[in-house]
C-alpha positions as semicolon CSV with decimal commas, in nm:
position;residue;x (nm);y (nm);z (nm)
1;M;0,000;-0,005;-0,003
2;S;0,139;0,348;-0,092
3;P;0,244;0,565;0,199
4;S;0,025;0,871;0,272
5;V;0,247;1,188;0,306
6;E;0,107;1,526;0,238
7;D;0,308;1,833;0,112
8;L;0,266;2,165;0,289
9;A;0,006;2,277;0,037
10;G;-0,229;2,006;0,176
11;N;-0,208;1,791;-0,137
12;R;-0,127;1,418;-0,115
13;V;0,173;1,354;-0,322
14;E;0,009;1,036;-0,435
15;D;-0,275;1,233;-0,588
16;L;-0,049;1,449;-0,811
17;P;-0,008;1,364;-1,172
18;L;0,283;1,118;-1,155
19;T;0,437;1,185;-1,509
20;W;0,425;1,553;-1,436
21;L;0,596;1,499;-1,093
22;R;0,860;1,278;-1,236
23;D;0,921;1,518;-1,531
24;N;1,006;1,789;-1,273
25;C;1,250;1,591;-1,071
26;P;1,524;1,832;-0,973
27;C;1,800;1,580;-0,906
28;P;2,137;1,619;-1,096
29;R;2,077;1,298;-1,307
30;C;1,766;1,482;-1,442
31;R;1,872;1,836;-1,460
32;D;2,214;1,991;-1,529
33;P;2,307;2,160;-1,194
34;R;2,482;2,444;-1,382
35;N;2,184;2,572;-1,581
36;G;1,881;2,360;-1,464
37;Q;1,803;2,227;-1,814
38;K;1,664;1,867;-1,838
39;L;1,898;1,586;-1,935
40;F;1,632;1,346;-2,055
41;Q;1,357;1,326;-2,315
42;I;0,994;1,264;-2,218
43;T;1,010;0,930;-2,422
44;E;1,295;0,810;-2,182
45;L;1,067;0,806;-1,867
46;P;0,955;0,460;-1,773
47;T;0,595;0,375;-1,865
48;G;0,375;0,263;-1,589
49;L;0,528;0,505;-1,335
50;A;0,423;0,453;-0,970
51;L;0,534;0,564;-0,626
52;D;0,733;0,298;-0,444
53;A;0,784;0,501;-0,123
54;V;0,720;0,856;-0,012
55;R;0,899;1,005;0,292
56;R;0,851;1,349;0,452
57;T;1,186;1,531;0,500
58;A;1,269;1,851;0,681
59;D;1,222;2,045;0,367
60;G;0,950;1,858;0,186
61;V;0,917;1,508;0,052
62;E;1,139;1,239;-0,097
63;V;0,999;0,990;-0,363
64;D;1,124;0,650;-0,461
65;W;0,984;0,557;-0,802
66;A;0,882;0,230;-0,958
67;P;0,972;0,051;-1,174
68;D;1,318;0,205;-1,210
69;G;1,398;0,287;-0,852
70;H;1,480;0,655;-0,917
71;R;1,479;0,889;-0,619
72;S;1,345;1,242;-0,635
73;A;1,332;1,515;-0,361
74;Y;1,081;1,793;-0,380
75;S;1,093;2,094;-0,142
76;A;0,766;2,204;0,016
77;R;0,820;2,554;-0,139
78;W;0,836;2,402;-0,482
79;L;0,532;2,183;-0,419
80;T;0,327;2,474;-0,287
81;A;0,434;2,714;-0,570
82;N;0,371;2,455;-0,855
83;R;0,087;2,235;-0,738
84;P;-0,163;2,173;-1,028
85;A;-0,391;2,480;-1,053
86;A;-0,763;2,460;-1,023
87;G;-0,946;2,606;-1,325
88;E;-0,747;2,770;-1,598
89;G;-0,413;2,804;-1,445
90;S;-0,172;3,106;-1,496
91;G;-0,156;3,063;-1,877
92;D;0,053;3,289;-2,109
93;R;0,218;3,595;-1,969
94;R;0,119;3,783;-2,281
95;G;-0,253;3,710;-2,218
96;E;-0,525;3,896;-2,033
97;N;-0,500;3,662;-1,732
98;G;-0,319;3,854;-1,453
99;K;-0,325;4,197;-1,624
100;T;-0,502;4,480;-1,504
101;L;-0,746;4,609;-1,763
102;W;-0,844;4,978;-1,727
103;S;-1,054;5,276;-1,836
104;A;-0,934;5,630;-1,846
105;A;-1,093;5,720;-1,504
106;D;-0,899;5,438;-1,343
107;L;-0,561;5,614;-1,420
108;N;-0,642;5,986;-1,440
109;G;-0,407;6,172;-1,202
110;R;-0,205;5,866;-1,115
111;L;0,006;5,761;-1,444
112;P;0,253;5,480;-1,381
113;E;0,563;5,698;-1,395
114;A;0,914;5,758;-1,250
115;S;1,194;5,977;-1,300
116;W;1,498;5,863;-1,523
117;T;1,733;5,905;-1,236
118;E;1,536;5,699;-0,994
119;Y;1,469;5,430;-1,261
120;L;1,846;5,399;-1,321
121;G;1,949;5,423;-0,961
122;N;1,702;5,218;-0,773
123;P;1,615;4,861;-0,872
124;A;1,291;4,869;-0,687
125;V;1,176;5,172;-0,899
126;K;1,290;4,998;-1,211
127;A;1,097;4,690;-1,124
128;R;0,784;4,903;-1,060
129;V;0,813;5,056;-1,407
130;L;0,859;4,735;-1,580
131;E;0,582;4,581;-1,389
132;A;0,353;4,857;-1,501
133;V;0,441;4,789;-1,863
134;L;0,347;4,423;-1,798
135;G;0,042;4,473;-1,591
136;L;-0,104;4,808;-1,710
137;G;0,044;4,799;-2,053
138;F;0,263;5,108;-2,029
139;A;0,482;5,335;-1,814
140;L;0,627;5,685;-1,850
141;L;0,970;5,792;-1,763
142;R;1,012;6,156;-1,683
143;D;1,319;6,378;-1,733
144;V;1,501;6,143;-1,978
145;P;1,780;6,356;-2,140
146;C;1,665;6,534;-2,453
147;R;1,926;6,407;-2,692
148;E;1,889;6,221;-3,019
149;G;1,934;5,849;-2,985
150;Q;1,848;5,848;-2,613
151;V;1,552;5,623;-2,672
152;L;1,773;5,343;-2,769
153;E;1,960;5,367;-2,432
154;V;1,618;5,343;-2,269
155;A;1,537;5,032;-2,456
156;E;1,869;4,874;-2,372
157;T;1,808;4,915;-1,997
158;F;1,565;4,629;-2,008
159;G;1,616;4,440;-2,357
160;Y;1,702;4,476;-2,712
161;V;1,616;4,715;-2,984
162;R;1,402;4,558;-3,264
163;E;1,536;4,689;-3,593
164;T;1,260;4,718;-3,859
165;N;1,241;4,887;-4,207
166;Y;1,224;5,215;-4,016
167;G;1,571;5,129;-3,868
168;R;1,678;5,097;-3,506
169;L;1,551;5,446;-3,448
170;F;1,280;5,658;-3,607
171;D;1,180;6,006;-3,604
172;V;0,805;6,105;-3,559
173;R;0,790;6,438;-3,708
174;V;0,649;6,617;-4,020
175;E;0,833;6,487;-4,335
176;P;0,805;6,642;-4,689
177;D;0,741;6,310;-4,845
178;P;0,590;6,081;-4,581
179;N;0,561;5,712;-4,629
180;N;0,328;5,699;-4,329
181;L;0,059;5,936;-4,190
182;A;0,250;5,930;-3,859
183;F;0,498;6,160;-4,026
184;T;0,234;6,433;-4,090
185;G;0,027;6,660;-3,870
186;A;-0,275;6,454;-3,928
187;R;-0,503;6,310;-3,633
188;I;-0,411;5,959;-3,577
189;T;-0,692;5,748;-3,426
190;P;-0,619;5,465;-3,175
191;H;-0,418;5,189;-3,339
192;T;-0,133;4,952;-3,293
193;D;0,187;4,964;-3,491
194;N;0,335;4,730;-3,745
195;P;0,029;4,486;-3,760
196;Y;0,169;4,395;-4,119
197;R;0,479;4,241;-3,955
198;D;0,507;3,882;-3,821
199;P;0,609;3,865;-3,564
200;V;0,494;4,221;-3,473
201;P;0,718;4,420;-3,239
202;T;0,557;4,372;-2,895
203;L;0,681;4,700;-2,741
204;Q;0,711;5,056;-2,854
205;L;0,901;5,350;-2,700
206;L;0,834;5,728;-2,784
207;H;1,073;5,980;-2,642
208;C;0,968;6,340;-2,662
209;L;1,245;6,580;-2,773
210;S;1,024;6,879;-2,842
211;N;0,649;6,950;-2,840
212;A;0,564;7,317;-2,910
213;A;0,305;7,259;-3,168
214;V;-0,049;7,354;-3,112
215;G;-0,221;7,016;-3,072
216;G;-0,043;6,680;-3,096
217;D;-0,157;6,548;-2,765
218;S;-0,123;6,172;-2,696
219;G;-0,382;5,916;-2,616
220;L;-0,389;5,550;-2,502
221;V;-0,673;5,300;-2,515
222;D;-0,657;4,952;-2,335
223;G;-0,720;4,725;-2,629
224;F;-0,757;4,426;-2,394
225;K;-1,035;4,620;-2,208
226;A;-1,208;4,717;-2,529
227;A;-1,189;4,359;-2,648
228;A;-1,320;4,234;-2,314
229;L;-1,618;4,471;-2,346
230;L;-1,691;4,349;-2,695
231;R;-1,682;3,990;-2,566
232;A;-1,934;4,090;-2,300
233;E;-2,161;4,298;-2,510
234;D;-2,160;4,111;-2,845
235;P;-2,010;3,759;-2,804
236;E;-2,075;3,680;-3,175
237;A;-1,879;3,995;-3,295
238;F;-1,597;3,885;-3,071
239;A;-1,597;3,537;-3,211
240;V;-1,588;3,671;-3,560
241;L;-1,286;3,893;-3,490
242;T;-1,093;3,622;-3,330
243;R;-1,132;3,369;-3,621
244;T;-1,111;3,608;-3,932
245;P;-0,756;3,656;-4,064
246;V;-0,719;4,016;-4,174
247;P;-0,469;4,108;-4,444
248;F;-0,245;4,386;-4,310
249;R;-0,019;4,528;-4,567
250;F;0,256;4,789;-4,608
251;S;0,461;4,884;-4,892
252;D;0,688;5,162;-5,010
253;A;0,976;5,197;-5,259
254;R;1,190;4,956;-5,075
255;T;0,957;4,749;-4,862
256;E;0,674;4,491;-4,899
257;L;0,528;4,346;-4,570
258;A;0,229;4,138;-4,522
259;A;0,074;3,943;-4,233
260;D;-0,269;3,779;-4,216
261;R;-0,379;3,778;-3,843
262;P;-0,717;3,842;-3,667
263;L;-0,786;4,175;-3,503
264;I;-0,825;3,980;-3,172
265;D;-0,605;3,686;-3,101
266;V;-0,683;3,451;-2,820
267;D;-0,501;3,162;-2,662
268;G;-0,634;2,794;-2,654
269;R;-0,853;2,879;-2,359
270;G;-1,020;3,172;-2,524
271;R;-0,833;3,442;-2,336
272;I;-0,734;3,767;-2,512
273;R;-0,356;3,749;-2,605
274;E;-0,301;4,016;-2,871
275;V;-0,476;4,295;-3,049
276;R;-0,381;4,423;-3,391
277;F;-0,584;4,723;-3,485
278;N;-0,488;4,967;-3,763
279;N;-0,735;5,095;-4,017
280;R;-0,460;5,240;-4,228
281;S;-0,300;4,898;-4,295
282;I;-0,588;4,678;-4,371
283;G;-0,588;4,538;-4,725
284;T;-0,878;4,384;-4,921
285;L;-1,042;4,091;-4,749
286;L;-1,116;3,804;-4,990
287;L;-1,401;3,612;-4,820
288;P;-1,756;3,499;-4,892
289;A;-2,007;3,773;-4,897
290;D;-2,181;3,668;-4,585
291;E;-1,847;3,640;-4,395
292;L;-1,753;3,984;-4,515
293;E;-2,076;4,125;-4,377
294;A;-2,031;3,956;-4,040
295;F;-1,668;4,084;-4,031
296;Y;-1,747;4,441;-4,113
297;R;-2,032;4,467;-3,853
298;A;-1,796;4,317;-3,586
299;Y;-1,519;4,541;-3,713
300;R;-1,719;4,853;-3,670
301;T;-1,861;4,746;-3,334
302;F;-1,512;4,691;-3,197
303;A;-1,389;5,040;-3,354
304;E;-1,685;5,216;-3,194
305;I;-1,578;5,068;-2,845
306;T;-1,220;5,178;-2,884
307;L;-1,345;5,540;-2,949
308;R;-1,555;5,547;-2,637
309;P;-1,432;5,859;-2,437
310;E;-1,429;5,671;-2,121
311;L;-1,165;5,435;-2,253
312;Q;-0,928;5,706;-2,384
313;L;-0,661;5,819;-2,156
314;E;-0,537;6,169;-2,285
315;F;-0,207;6,334;-2,190
316;R;0,058;6,552;-2,351
317;L;0,408;6,435;-2,386
318;L;0,662;6,693;-2,270
319;P;1,031;6,728;-2,362
320;G;1,213;6,448;-2,169
321;D;0,911;6,219;-2,147
322;C;0,955;5,859;-2,267
323;L;0,657;5,645;-2,309
324;I;0,710;5,262;-2,307
325;F;0,398;5,060;-2,408
326;D;0,275;4,720;-2,507
327;N;0,217;4,739;-2,883
328;V;0,003;4,422;-2,902
329;R;-0,231;4,542;-2,626
330;L;-0,256;4,926;-2,617
331;L;-0,378;5,142;-2,895
332;H;-0,212;5,472;-2,916
333;A;-0,332;5,789;-3,068
334;R;-0,271;6,165;-3,115
335;T;-0,463;6,470;-3,195
336;A;-0,382;6,675;-3,510
337;F;-0,139;6,953;-3,471
338;E;-0,021;7,244;-3,680
339;E;0,275;7,123;-3,909
340;S;0,438;7,466;-3,858
341;G;0,499;7,388;-3,485
342;A;0,797;7,205;-3,347
343;R;0,699;6,856;-3,253
344;H;0,971;6,591;-3,264
345;L;0,944;6,245;-3,102
346;Q;1,211;5,961;-3,143
347;G;1,088;5,613;-3,135
348;S;1,218;5,255;-3,137
349;Y;1,069;4,906;-3,100
350;A;1,162;4,620;-2,856
351;D;0,993;4,318;-2,721
352;L;0,797;4,203;-2,411
353;D;0,996;3,883;-2,354
354;A;1,321;4,062;-2,277
355;L;1,143;4,312;-2,058
356;A;0,968;4,039;-1,867
357;G;1,311;3,853;-1,829
358;T;1,477;4,162;-1,688
359;L;1,185;4,205;-1,436
360;A;1,220;3,840;-1,333
361;V;1,595;3,881;-1,270
362;L;1,524;4,202;-1,065
363;R;1,258;4,015;-0,853
364;R;1,508;3,716;-0,803
365;E;1,775;3,959;-0,691
366;R;1,534;4,152;-0,463
367;A;1,423;3,826;-0,300
368;V;1,792;3,753;-0,219
369;A;1,833;4,113;-0,085
370;A;1,517;4,080;0,120
371;R;1,642;3,765;0,284
372;E;1,965;3,947;0,351
373;F;1,779;4,246;0,496
374;V;1,586;4,020;0,743
375;D;1,918;3,861;0,831
376;E;2,059;4,201;0,914
377;L;1,769;4,269;1,131
378;A;1,836;3,950;1,319
379;E;2,195;4,050;1,363
380;L;2,099;4,381;1,509
381;F;1,867;4,231;1,762
382;A;2,137;3,981;1,868
383;G;2,410;4,242;1,852
384;E;2,326;4,602;1,940
385;G;2,002;4,488;2,065
386;A;2,179;4,322;2,366
387;S;2,266;4,678;2,491
388;A;2,066;4,861;2,754
389;Y;1,756;5,038;2,640
390;L;1,765;5,413;2,737
391;G;1,763;5,372;3,120
392;E;1,517;5,094;3,129
393;Q;1,559;4,747;3,304
394;V;1,545;4,556;2,967
395;T;1,775;4,550;2,669
396;M;1,681;4,708;2,348
397;A;1,599;4,376;2,182
398;Q;1,381;4,260;2,482
399;H;1,190;4,594;2,466
400;M;1,106;4,551;2,098
401;L;1,038;4,184;2,116
402;Q;0,806;4,233;2,409
403;A;0,622;4,507;2,226
404;A;0,573;4,276;1,936
405;A;0,451;3,998;2,166
406;R;0,184;4,250;2,320
407;A;0,065;4,340;1,969
408;E;0,043;3,972;1,873
409;E;-0,153;3,899;2,206
410;A;-0,385;4,185;2,116
411;G;-0,472;4,019;1,788
412;A;-0,324;4,315;1,599
413;P;-0,276;4,271;1,211
414;D;0,062;4,142;1,102
415;A;0,159;4,492;0,983
416;L;0,118;4,630;1,338
417;V;0,298;4,341;1,486
418;A;0,591;4,416;1,264
419;A;0,572;4,788;1,350
420;A;0,573;4,713;1,716
421;L;0,875;4,480;1,655
422;L;1,071;4,744;1,462
423;H;0,955;5,066;1,616
424;D;1,289;5,149;1,760
425;L;1,513;5,047;1,476
426;G;1,615;5,413;1,442
427;H;1,812;5,372;1,766
428;F;2,053;5,118;1,623
429;H;2,377;5,233;1,452
430;G;2,397;5,544;1,245
431;P;2,499;5,918;1,284
432;V;2,272;5,951;1,594
433;S;2,181;5,690;1,843
434;G;1,983;5,645;2,163
435;A;2,291;5,787;2,355
436;E;2,225;6,136;2,213
437;L;1,855;6,111;2,318
438;M;1,941;6,051;2,684
439;E;2,197;6,322;2,661
440;G;1,921;6,579;2,560
441;T;1,929;6,572;2,180
442;D;1,622;6,438;1,992
443;N;1,763;6,185;1,746
444;R;1,430;6,157;1,569
445;H;1,459;5,783;1,591
446;S;1,093;5,730;1,475
447;H;1,165;5,904;1,132
448;T;1,503;5,752;1,093
449;G;1,366;5,408;1,150
450;A;1,066;5,451;0,929
451;D;1,286;5,592;0,646
452;R;1,523;5,297;0,672
453;L;1,241;5,053;0,655
454;A;1,043;5,217;0,376
455;E;1,242;5,050;0,102
456;W;1,116;4,711;0,229
457;F;0,780;4,767;0,386
458;G;0,472;4,958;0,303
459;P;0,325;5,251;0,490
460;E;0,107;5,016;0,699
461;V;0,433;4,914;0,881
462;T;0,643;5,231;0,856
463;E;0,394;5,509;0,930
464;P;0,289;5,384;1,279
465;I;0,662;5,361;1,348
466;R;0,697;5,728;1,226
467;L;0,422;5,834;1,459
468;H;0,497;5,641;1,780
469;V;0,697;5,931;1,932
470;A;0,435;6,183;1,830
471;A;0,178;5,944;1,984
472;K;0,339;5,967;2,324
473;R;0,311;6,347;2,303
474;Y;-0,043;6,321;2,180
475;L;-0,152;6,081;2,464
476;C;0,009;6,315;2,725
477;A;-0,219;6,590;2,590
478;V;-0,548;6,408;2,551
479;E;-0,561;6,127;2,788
480;P;-0,571;6,200;3,164
481;G;-0,341;5,982;3,363
482;Y;-0,134;5,877;3,075
483;F;0,157;6,090;3,174
484;G;0,162;5,932;3,522
485;R;0,209;5,587;3,385
486;L;0,519;5,682;3,192
487;S;0,862;5,538;3,319
488;Q;1,115;5,784;3,440
489;A;1,330;5,742;3,132
490;S;1,023;5,803;2,914
491;V;0,928;6,115;3,109
492;Y;1,288;6,245;3,038
493;T;1,276;6,168;2,668
494;L;0,926;6,328;2,642
495;E;1,070;6,673;2,727
496;V;1,356;6,611;2,475
497;Q;1,098;6,524;2,214
498;G;0,890;6,835;2,259
499;G;0,658;6,771;2,549
500;P;0,286;6,727;2,541
501;M;0,122;6,846;2,226
502;S;-0,041;7,191;2,174
503;P;-0,429;7,190;2,059
504;A;-0,306;7,260;1,696
505;E;-0,057;6,979;1,718
506;V;-0,333;6,746;1,851
507;A;-0,570;6,839;1,559
508;A;-0,295;6,770;1,307
509;Y;-0,207;6,439;1,457
510;E;-0,566;6,330;1,460
511;A;-0,599;6,404;1,088
512;N;-0,326;6,162;1,001
513;P;-0,473;5,845;0,867
514;Y;-0,228;5,622;1,073
515;A;-0,299;5,820;1,393
516;A;-0,479;5,529;1,561
517;D;-0,208;5,278;1,454
518;G;0,064;5,511;1,589
519;V;-0,125;5,518;1,929
520;A;-0,148;5,136;1,923
521;V;0,218;5,104;1,868
522;R;0,294;5,363;2,141
523;R;0,093;5,160;2,409
524;W;0,273;4,835;2,312
525;D;0,590;5,034;2,337
526;D;0,498;5,136;2,696
527;E;0,417;4,773;2,789
528;G;0,753;4,629;2,649
529;K;0,973;4,714;2,947
530;D;0,929;4,439;3,185
531;P;1,244;4,255;3,287
532;E;1,048;3,970;3,429
533;A;0,820;3,915;3,123
534;P;0,885;3,621;2,896
535;T;1,047;3,757;2,569
536;P;1,008;3,565;2,230
537;D;1,305;3,517;1,992
538;F;1,344;3,724;1,682
539;A;1,312;3,408;1,485
540;R;0,946;3,384;1,590
541;F;0,862;3,700;1,386
542;R;1,081;3,622;1,080
543;P;0,813;3,458;0,873
544;L;0,574;3,745;0,946
545;L;0,840;3,995;0,827
546;M;0,924;3,793;0,510
547;A;0,549;3,793;0,419
548;L;0,514;4,168;0,463
549;L;0,835;4,262;0,254
550;R;0,743;4,475;-0,047
551;K;0,762;4,265;-0,363
552;D;0,836;4,562;-0,602
């Protein structure tokens, strides 16, 4: 009888698809340990695979296979992350699954953007920009140097430039003899570029060098959102556009390009994967009359959806702005402009696979850095944390760990438990320390700690930490009897930190959205000073901290 061992996801290993499980064996006989690539063909696996033995290990499970006696070990982390998904699974990264579809109102006033300097200098900012391109379909870099060819340098920060008949770099400005309406001052309606190319460039970049013309504002439409609306409102029209090949054509004196693809492409499960939409490039369809009628009815319906005002996000590119967008999802547009005005964009094409790969590497590096950061916190608690805590009868580490334990006992959310645990991080090493506070100088440790943690934790953790000193001053002003419960050392530091709040300061504190959380952390801070109280180890809170770390 087969053993019954469950992985940490709650699935019995015996119930997993056995060929799939064996195909994913990570041992060095099955995968090259240098690069992770498989060393066998699917046809080389034994037929009639069965589990001979299954044993739980400290890290997961170990399997002995019949009939060949091969042994595989699977970590609990791998089993949890890769267990067979219910329903449709994750699917293609290019498809609608996992993306955020949007209308203009969803993004007005909060475009996904970053400065060029931050993008280059901060891997977390770069990851957020690339994630926006994958998730929302676009991102905007500000203050990119206004020099010719700079757009190529932008593309090379995450991938490779796709060279086309327009070259590695193309200029979007008025030309005396244009081979494309883009090189005139005409209004350009929402469209995707290069639909006549197979494969089509999946990313486009447009860098604004000048824009002094009257008109020439930019617009974006989420083509996946428009297609999803078509699917919901007119399923038959959606079906027609997903199954009808459209002849996209482009030619000039030196170029002849053609691709026959549907306006809306879907994957094997019917999920939207690609939109090609460009009225200027559609050739003559050669279909039976009834199919032509159905196509044009569906085409018009879809086009009308793309022109709905609520779907059109409008903005003006300014010199130094560089727009990066998904060219098989987003439709871009511009208003007409006076050709006598100076409007000059430079563009290039790239591809989503390289951008997605760069983002994956950034995430992998950040995951490593996150673990190292939590290791550093553990070392601080074990090292400097063993020192006395500002005149109290407990060490710094005991104080912070006790505060976290009190938060946990109160049933606080994980973020507030973390805030209680880390609230005095600002006292640890740096240009100012707790010693200065006890000598009469406010070291603003609440702000120092919050700022140090902001790279790794969201405001739900950092802002209560930032407020916990102000909360003491606040409670002294509004809660009778609170001052009398303060320790001698806390009374001293209160005066160094500004004393009880004035009525104006009280009002300002209460207006802060994290005011109540700051008070909660303050109370746990006050309770974490008992030399006789049991104190948990830092290791107890490590999983909680890891779960709260920012992923971007």
